[in-house]
C-alpha positions in Angstrom: 16.6 1.1 -24.3 14.6 2.9 -21.6 16.4 4.6 -18.7 16.4 2.0 -16.0 16.5 4.6 -13.2 13.4 6.3 -14.5 11.5 3.0 -14.5 12.8 1.5 -11.3 12.5 4.5 -8.9 8.7 4.9 -9.0 8.2 1.1 -8.8 10.2 0.8 -5.6 7.8 3.3 -4.1 4.9 1.0 -4.7 5.8 -0.8 -1.5 3.1 -1.3 1.1 1.4 2.0 0.3 -0.9 0.6 -2.3 -4.2 0.6 -0.4 -3.9 3.8 1.6 -6.4 6.6 1.7 -8.3 8.7 4.3 -11.8 10.1 4.9 -11.7 13.9 5.0 -13.0 15.8 7.9 -14.5 18.2 5.3 -17.3 15.8 4.4 -20.7 17.4 4.4 -22.9 17.1 7.5 -25.0 13.9 7.4 -22.4 12.2 5.1 -20.6 10.4 7.8 -18.4 7.4 7.0 -19.8 3.9 7.9 -17.8 1.9 10.5 -15.1 -0.2 9.0 -16.1 -3.9 8.8 -14.8 -6.1 11.6 -13.3 -8.6 9.2 -11.2 -7.9 6.1 -13.0 -9.1 3.0 -10.7 -11.0 0.6 -10.4 -9.1 -2.7 -8.3 -8.7 -5.8 -7.5 -5.5 -7.7 -5.6 -4.9 -10.9 -3.9 -1.7 -12.1 -2.0 -0.2 -15.0 1.3 1.6 -14.5 2.3 4.9 -16.1 5.7 6.5 -15.7 6.3 10.1 -16.8 3.1 9.9 -18.8 4.1 6.8 -20.7 2.3 3.4 -20.2 5.0 0.8 -19.7 3.0 -2.4 -20.3 3.3 -3.2 -16.6 0.4 -4.9 -14.8 0.1 -4.5 -11.0 -2.1 -6.8 -8.8 -3.1 -6.6 -5.2 -4.6 -9.8 -3.7 -5.8 -10.2 -0.1 -6.7 -13.7 1.0 -7.3 -15.4 4.4 -6.3 -18.8 5.7 -7.3 -19.8 9.2 -6.3 -16.9 11.5 -3.9 -15.4 9.1 -4.3 -13.0 6.2 -2.0 -12.9 3.2 -1.5 -9.7 1.3 0.3 -10.1 -2.1 1.4 -7.3 -4.4 2.9 -8.0 -7.8 4.0 -5.8 -10.7 5.5 -7.3 -13.8 6.0 -7.4 -17.6 8.4 -9.6 -19.6 11.4 -7.5 -18.5 10.7 -6.7 -14.9 9.1 -8.3 -11.8 8.5 -6.9 -8.3 6.7 -8.8 -5.6 5.8 -8.2 -2.0 4.1 -10.6 0.4 3.0 -10.1 4.0 1.2 -12.4 6.4 -0.5 -11.0 9.6 -3.2 -11.6 12.1 -6.2 -9.2 12.3 -8.3 -8.1 15.3 -10.3 -5.0 16.0 -8.6 -2.9 13.3 -5.1 -3.9 14.4 -2.6 -6.0 12.5 0.1 -8.2 14.1 2.6 -9.0 11.3 4.2 -12.4 11.1 6.4 -12.3 8.0 7.2 -9.9 5.2 9.4 -10.2 2.1 10.0 -8.3 -1.1 12.0 -9.1 -4.3 12.7 -7.3 -7.6 14.4 -8.5 -10.7 15.0 -7.1 -14.1 17.4 -5.0 -16.3 20.3 -6.9 -14.8 19.4 -5.8 -11.2 18.1 -7.8 -8.3 16.9 -6.6 -4.9 15.3 -8.5 -2.0 14.7 -8.4 1.7 12.5 -9.9 4.4 11.5 -9.6 8.0 10.5 -12.3 10.5 8.5 -10.9 13.4 9.4 -12.6 16.7 6.8 -11.2 19.1 7.7 -13.6 21.9 11.2 -12.1 22.1 10.0 -8.8 20.7 12.6 -8.8 17.9 12.5 -8.0 14.2 14.8 -10.4 12.3 15.4 -8.4 9.2 17.6 -9.5 6.3 19.8 -6.4 6.9 19.5 -5.9 10.6 18.1 -7.4 13.8 16.5 -4.9 16.2 13.8 -4.5 18.9 10.1 -4.4 18.0 7.9 -1.6 19.3 4.4 -2.5 20.5 2.5 -1.4 17.3 5.1 -2.2 14.7 3.7 -3.0 11.2 5.3 -4.0 8.0 5.1 -2.0 4.7 2.0 -3.9 3.5 0.0 -4.5 6.7 0.2 -0.8 7.3 -2.2 -0.4 4.5 -4.9 -2.5 6.1 -4.7 -0.5 9.4 -4.9 2.7 7.4 -8.3 1.7 6.0 -9.6 1.9 9.6 -8.2 5.4 9.9 -10.1 6.3 6.8 -13.4 5.0 8.1 -12.9 7.0 11.3 -12.3 10.2 9.4 -8.9 10.9 10.8 -7.3 14.0 9.5 -3.7 12.8 10.2 -2.2 9.4 11.2 1.1 7.7 11.4 2.7 4.3 12.1 5.9 2.7 13.2 7.0 0.4 10.3 9.5 -2.4 10.4 11.8 -2.6 7.4 14.6 -5.0 6.5 17.2 -2.6 7.8 15.4 -1.1 10.8 12.4 0.9 12.0 10.8 3.7 10.0 7.9 6.1 10.6 5.1 6.7 8.0 3.1 9.9 8.3 -0.1 10.8 6.4 -2.6 13.6 6.1 -6.0 13.9 4.6 -6.5 16.0 1.4 -10.3 15.7 1.1 -12.9 13.8 -1.0 -13.5 14.1 -4.7 -15.0 12.3 -7.7 -12.2 10.3 -9.4 -12.3 8.7 -12.8 -10.2 5.6 -13.4 -10.2 2.9 -16.2 -12.4 0.8 -13.8 -15.0 3.5 -13.4 -15.8 6.7 -11.4 -15.4 6.7 -7.6 -16.3 8.8 -4.6 -12.7 8.8 -3.5 -10.9 10.0 -0.4 -7.3 11.2 -0.7 -4.3 11.4 1.5 -0.6 12.4 1.0 2.4 10.9 2.6 4.9 13.3 4.1 8.6 12.8 3.3 11.7 14.5 4.7 13.2 14.6 1.2 12.5 17.8 -0.7 10.5 17.3 -3.8 9.3 13.8 -3.0 5.6 13.3 -2.8 3.0 10.4 -2.8 -0.7 10.9 -3.1 -3.3 8.1 -2.8 -7.0 7.8 -3.6 -9.3 5.2 -2.2 -13.0 4.4 -2.9 -15.6 4.6 -0.2 -17.7 2.1 -2.1 -14.9 -0.5 -1.8 -14.2 0.0 1.9 -11.3 2.4 1.0 -9.5 0.0 -1.3 -7.0 2.0 -3.3 -8.0 3.1 -6.8 -5.1 5.3 -7.7 -1.6 6.3 -6.5 0.6 9.2 -7.8 4.3 9.3 -6.8 6.8 12.0 -7.6 10.4 10.8 -6.8 11.9 14.2 -7.9 11.3 16.9 -10.5 12.0 14.4 -13.3 10.5 11.1 -12.3 6.8 10.7 -11.8 4.7 7.5 -11.7 1.0 6.5 -11.4 -1.0 3.4 -11.0 -4.7 3.3 -11.8 -7.4 0.7 -11.1 -8.5 -1.4 -14.1 -10.5 -4.0 -12.3 -11.7 -5.1 -8.9 -13.5 -8.1 -7.4 -14.3 -9.5 -4.1 -13.2 -13.1 -3.6 -16.0 -15.4 -2.5 -13.5 -18.0 -1.2 -9.8 -18.5 -1.1 -8.3 -20.8 -3.8 
């Protein structure tokens, strides 16, 4: 049987970072990024998952929908032996997200992990499944952070960071731009911007690519947990949703 740690470690890192990318400041003169749309456009993207160079038969899906004033961002990765799901609901205005609820759950190989957060903005309190703590003004969750990052991409920011509420307390996500390149994926070739997340742990790296043509929707992510565990997800299909089901 496959090594469970080798499989599960990269999958846990596909948490809320699956749409991130940045517009490089090294773009050629006259090739300035277009302003990010005022409204988020519902969309669905599918990806394949590779760990240590081996396709695992895992399919990943990101789905963004809207109902009334709230958006719902749903990430799911699964095969017949393993399932991981994250769901976030939030309000959106002028490139800012106000989270309402976030949850994640993983099950497979005899293991189960889950957690959630309820955002009480009236009392400015994060009610996490592992801790209850004060909310800072611009707190995001691990999925809505990806939506706000798309605005940073469109502005061409070289670096950006966010306070992120997690089930056990506040965290800080820091990113830097790595430039623009032509990127080939199973879904086609893209003019892709790239960023990297900075971690305090030595040897841990995450890099993301997002397509300008898709308003900076993510088309690939590489993650290195350590010298021995590396994972990748690559876009296999993408479509805008004309209406919500």
